[in-house]
C-alpha positions as CSV (number, residue, x, y, z in Angstrom):
1,M,35.3,1.4,52.6
2,S,32.8,0.4,49.6
3,A,33.9,-0.5,46.1
4,L,31.7,2.1,45.3
5,K,33.5,4.8,47.3
6,E,36.7,4.0,46.0
7,N,35.5,4.5,42.8
8,V,34.0,7.4,43.0
9,L,36.9,9.0,44.8
10,G,39.6,7.8,42.5
11,R,37.4,9.0,39.9
12,L,37.7,12.4,41.2
13,K,41.1,11.9,42.4
14,E,42.1,11.6,38.9
15,A,39.9,14.7,37.2
16,F,40.9,16.8,40.0
17,P,44.6,15.8,41.9
18,D,45.1,18.2,44.1
19,A,41.5,17.8,45.6
20,K,40.7,17.5,49.0
21,M,37.6,15.3,49.6
22,A,35.3,14.4,52.3
23,L,32.6,11.6,50.7
24,V,30.0,10.5,53.0
25,D,27.2,7.5,52.7
26,T,24.2,9.6,54.1
27,T,21.5,6.4,54.0
28,G,23.5,3.6,54.6
29,T,22.4,2.4,51.1
30,N,25.9,3.1,49.3
31,D,23.8,5.4,46.7
32,H,22.9,8.6,48.7
33,W,26.1,10.7,49.2
34,H,27.0,13.8,50.5
35,L,30.7,15.4,48.8
36,E,32.8,18.1,49.4
37,I,35.3,18.9,47.5
38,A,38.0,21.1,47.2
39,S,40.2,22.0,44.1
40,D,41.7,24.8,42.3
41,H,40.5,23.7,39.6
42,F,37.2,25.7,40.7
43,K,38.5,28.9,40.8
44,G,36.9,31.3,38.4
45,L,33.9,29.2,38.0
46,T,30.3,29.4,38.6
47,R,29.4,27.1,41.4
48,V,27.1,25.4,38.6
49,K,29.9,24.9,36.5
50,Q,32.1,23.6,39.6
51,H,29.3,21.2,40.3
52,Q,29.1,20.1,36.4
53,A,32.6,19.7,36.6
54,V,32.6,17.2,39.1
55,Y,29.5,15.0,37.8
56,K,31.6,14.7,34.6
57,P,33.4,12.0,35.6
58,L,30.8,10.4,37.7
59,R,28.4,10.7,34.8
60,D,27.9,6.7,34.3
61,L,27.7,6.2,37.8
62,I,25.0,8.8,37.8
63,D,23.0,7.5,34.8
64,S,23.2,3.9,35.7
65,N,21.7,4.6,39.6
66,Q,24.5,3.3,40.9
67,V,24.8,6.7,42.6
68,H,21.3,7.7,43.0
69,A,21.8,11.2,44.9
70,L,24.6,13.3,45.2
71,K,24.8,16.2,47.5
72,L,27.7,18.6,46.9
73,A,29.5,21.2,48.3
74,T,32.2,22.9,46.0
75,Y,35.2,24.7,47.7
76,T,38.7,26.5,46.4
77,L,41.4,24.9,48.4
78,E,42.2,27.9,50.6
79,K,37.9,28.0,51.5
80,W,38.0,24.1,52.5
81,P,36.2,24.0,55.9
82,H,38.1,21.2,57.2
83,E,41.6,20.9,59.4
84,D,43.8,18.4,57.6
């Protein structure tokens, strides 16, 4: 696992301790990512507010272009589409 991937996952786990996550490097260049994340923190929030909550702990990585692209899919824990 790359250091950047570990950093992203660590920040998100700190922000959303109950989260289930899947983070995939979509291009192999370590700067284009697809993140699926489920947390009960998202209950009652609009999709825009959910995405803003995810971007917040990653803002400096996005602003510095370490994370150039981040495709997001957000869920509540009950809607998590993956087997555990």
